N, C-alpha and C positions, 0 to 999 in steps of 0.2 A: 504493499500501500504505501503511496506518494503521500509525503509530510511535507510541511511547511513552518517554517521557525512563526513562531507567534511572540503577544507584544513580549512576556516574561521569559522570556528564551526558550519556553516548552517547545516540542514538539507538537503539531497539532495536522491532522489529516488532509491535505491537500482537498477531497471534496466531503469536508464536515456533514454535507445536507444531505448524504445520500443515505436511502434505509433499504434494505433486504425484506421482501416483502414472501417471498415465496413461502415457508412458513406457515405464514398468515391468511394466505389465499388458500388454504389446503381446506379449512372450514371456514364455512359461513359465518359471521355473529363471533368470531375467533378476534379477540381483543390486545393488543400489546401497547406498555407503556412506552412514549421513547423522550429522552432529551437530548436535544442538541443546541451546540452552543458553536458559532466560527465568525469570520470576519465576511461582512458583505458591503464591498464599498462602493462608493456612490448614490447614495442614498438621500435627496434631501428635494425639496417641497417647498416654495415660493418663502425663500429666506430661510428657513426651516433645517440643519442639516445632521443627519448622525453621523460622528466625525472620524473619517477615514480607519481604519484599521478598530476600530470600537466593536465588543462582541455584542452579536445578533443572539437572542436565546428565545430557543425554540422548544417549549414542554405541553408535548400531544399522543392524546389516546386516539391508538391507529386499531379502526374496527373492519372487521373485511366483509365485503356486502355484495350481492350478489353482480359478478362481474369489477368490482374494483374496491378501493380504499377510503374510509373515509376515517378524514383527522381532524379532534375536536379539542381545541384546547389555548395555550397564551402565545404570545408573541411578544420577548420585551426587548426594547432598545435604548440606551441616552441618545438625547438628543442635545441642540446646542442653539441658541440663536440669541437677536437682540428682540427688547421688550417695547412693544409697539406705538407704547405711548411716550414713553422716556431715550428709548432707546439703548438702553445699561444692558447687561451679560444676562444671559436667563438661560436658562438648563431641567431639564430634566427625564421622563425614563417614559414613553409611552410602550404602552401594555393592549394587546390589542386581543379581544376576542376571538378564535377563528372558528369555524366549522366548515368544512372545504371536502371536492372529492377527490378522485383521484383515480383516472378511467382510463381504459384504452382510448386510441384514436383513430383506433377504426375495428370493426367487424363487429359481430352483434350487440354489444354493451359502449358500442363505442359513445362517446358525450362531449362533444366541444364549448362545452361553458365548463368543463373540469379540466384540472391540471393532469397532466400526462402521464399516465403510469404504462414504463419503459419495459419487455420482458418482466421480470422478477424484483422491479425496484422502481422506490419514487425519488422523486428530484425534492428535500423541500425547502430548498433555496427561494424559488418563486412563490411560493404561498407565505415567506417570509419578508421578502420584497415588497410586494403586493400591501402586506396585513401594518409593517409599519408606515413603509409612505400614506398608507388611508389613515394610520392613526395619526400622525406628526399633528400638530398644535396648527392652525392657520394665523392666530392672530395673536402670541405668549403674551403674558405679561408678566413683569420681574416679581410683581404681588398683585393680588384682587384691587388693593389700595392707591397703587398709582399712581399717581396725579399727575403726571408727564412733564412734558415742557413748555414756558410759556410761550406762544404767540407771534410775541410782540420780540421780548430779550435772549430767548433762549436760556432760561434759568430754570437748572432743575428744581422741580417745583415738591418734591421730593426733601432734596436737601435745605432749601431756603425759600423762604415768599419773597416774591419781585414788587418792584413798586409803580408797574407797568400799570396806566389807567387803560381797562378794554377800551377798546378805538368803536367808536359809536356806529350805527348803523345808519349809513345815506338815507335809504327809503324813510327814518323816523325825522331828518333836519327838518322839516317842515313844523312840527311838532315843538319840537325843541324852542323854539323860537314863542310860542304860550305859554311855554311849562319857564321859561326866562325871561320874560321879558325886559325890554331894557328900561334902563333906571335914568 
């Protein structure tokens, strides 16, 4: 089996997400737990990224069904981004629940909506990639109560207040004359 050097200097399988399922497919309804982890580089969506070299964790229950395998469990990966309000760094862990089917691409049990079952093996990497990308936050915040930046001077309102006066709305300028009559 080919191996690659991991982050900690330990040996990792070159294809950690390949699972042999020949024994599982011998009896319909048979289940087996699979825990795999590995590196999937290039995961990013709308400014949120899984840092290259980060480990993606896949924890699934595989169950044989007529013509295929059902995978149900959780996929986890760390992510980093910028806060949508203040621009500060923010990070977290995506945890995506999955329930997907692996089936042959041709023949009686072919299913074009399923992940491919090739011979007696399945590749969990496409499932993990899709789950992580769909689970990444679209507009991350450094904290729920983030106040953001002042639109006038750019001061981080989480660190200190600014003295800027909000700009008046020009659509209401005619009413301003009624509120503050000339002296």
